[in-house]
N, C-alpha and C positions, 0 to 999 in steps of 0.2 A: 515610520515611527516618530512621534513627536519628541522634541527635546525635553529632557527632564529639567524641571526648574526647582529651585529652592528659595527660601526666604532667608536673606542674610540679616542677622540681628546684631548690631554693634552696641555693646553695653559699656557704660563708663560710670564709675562710682555707684554701681548698683542700679542704675537706671538705663532704660533703653534710649540711646542717643539717636539712632536711625534704624529703620527697617526698610528693606527693599528687595524686590525679586531679582533673581539672577538665573542664567541658563548654565546648567552643569556642562562643562567641556570634558573633564576627566575626573575619575575618582580612583586614584592609584593606591588605595590602602591608607597610607599615612598622609597623603596630600590630595586635597580636593581643589580643582581649578574651575572657576566659573567666569562668565562674562556678564557684565551689567553696564547699562548706561549710567552716566553721572546722575546720582540719585538725589542730590540736594537741590534746593531751589536756586535759580539764578547762577551768577558767576562768583567764584571764590578765588580771589587774587592773593597769593602768598608772597608776591614779589619775585620769587624765583620761578614760579609756574602759576598758570591760571587754569582752574578747572571750570568748565562751562558746559551749558547744554550742548549735546551732540558728542561730547567726549565719551569714550568707551574704555572701561576698565576690565582687564583680565586679572582676576584676583586669585591668589594662591594661598590656601589655608592648610596648616599642618595640624594633625592631631597630636603630634609629639614635639613640636617646637614652639618657642615663645615669641613667634612673630608671624605676620602675614605680609606678603609682597604683592603690590598692585601695579601692573604695567598700565600706563596711561597713554592713550592715543587720542588725537583730535578726531573730529568727525570725518576728515579726509584720510584718516589712517596714519598720519604722521606720528611717530613715537615722540612723546613729550619726555618720558622718563619713568622712573619707578618710585612710588610712594610706599614706604615700608612702615608698618605699624608694629610696635612691640605690644604683644598681647599674651594672655594665657593661651595654652594650646586650645585650638578650636574644638567645640563640642558639636558634632554633626549627628543629628538625630532625625532620620527620615527626611522630611522636607524643610528642615530648619538648620541653619548654621549659626551658632551663637559664639560670639567672639568678645572677650572682655578686654577693652583697650586699657593699657597701663600708662598712657600719657607720652611715652617716649616714641619718637618717630625719626625716620631718616629719609632724605630725598636724594636720589641719584639721577642726574640729568641724562638725557638720551645718549649723549656722546661720552658720558662718564667723567666729564671735566669738573663737575660739581658733585660732591658728596657732603651733604649737610646734616649734621645732628640737630634735631629739633625738639623743642618743648622740654628740655632738661629742667627748666625752672618749674614747669607745671608738675613734673614728676616729683621734684623735691617738695613742692607744696602739698602734694597729695597725701603725704603722711604714710605711704606704703612701707617705707623703711622701718617705721616704728610699729605699725600694725601687723605687718607680715614680712619680716626681714628676709625670709627664704624666697618669697616671690619677688621682692625688690632686687635681691641679688641675681635671680634668674633674668629679670628684666634688663638690668645693666649689662649682664653677660650677653644677652640677645642683641642689644644695641651695638655692643662692641663687635660681635660676630657679623652683624649686618653691615657695619662700616667696613670691615675687612672684605666681605663679599662684594660690597659696592665698589670698592677700589680695585678689586680683581676682575669685576665684571659679573653682574647678576645673571647674565644669560646662561652661565654654566650651572648655576643653582636651579634654574627653571627649565633647562634643556631636556 
């Protein structure tokens, strides 16, 4: 039986930022896990990690949580770490997974020594706190939760 695939659609500020195919690994009701190769063009160097062709992402999306967690491995299978996006809960409809990015992110290195809050300035500039204070509060709470999970070890969340 062939693996089921979905199209992951990342939306930011009302526009599709990126769209890519992914293989469904599990769908456990509230959480969908998929595998996808690095979908952007070329190398993206953040300073603390490089995403590059050949990298593989195992991505976890929740229908009831305000974040997504992406395990990142190099082409040879070496764990680089986890990139966590603060998002509205995923909308999974048939062969499409739509995720609205809310600008806040967290990076957790493979050994857990680095837990970095990212893009708080972009979140502030987005105006979400004024246009949708409830969503902004959920986003900040999600980043705080992710930071605690990152410091405690994300493997437990994903296990």
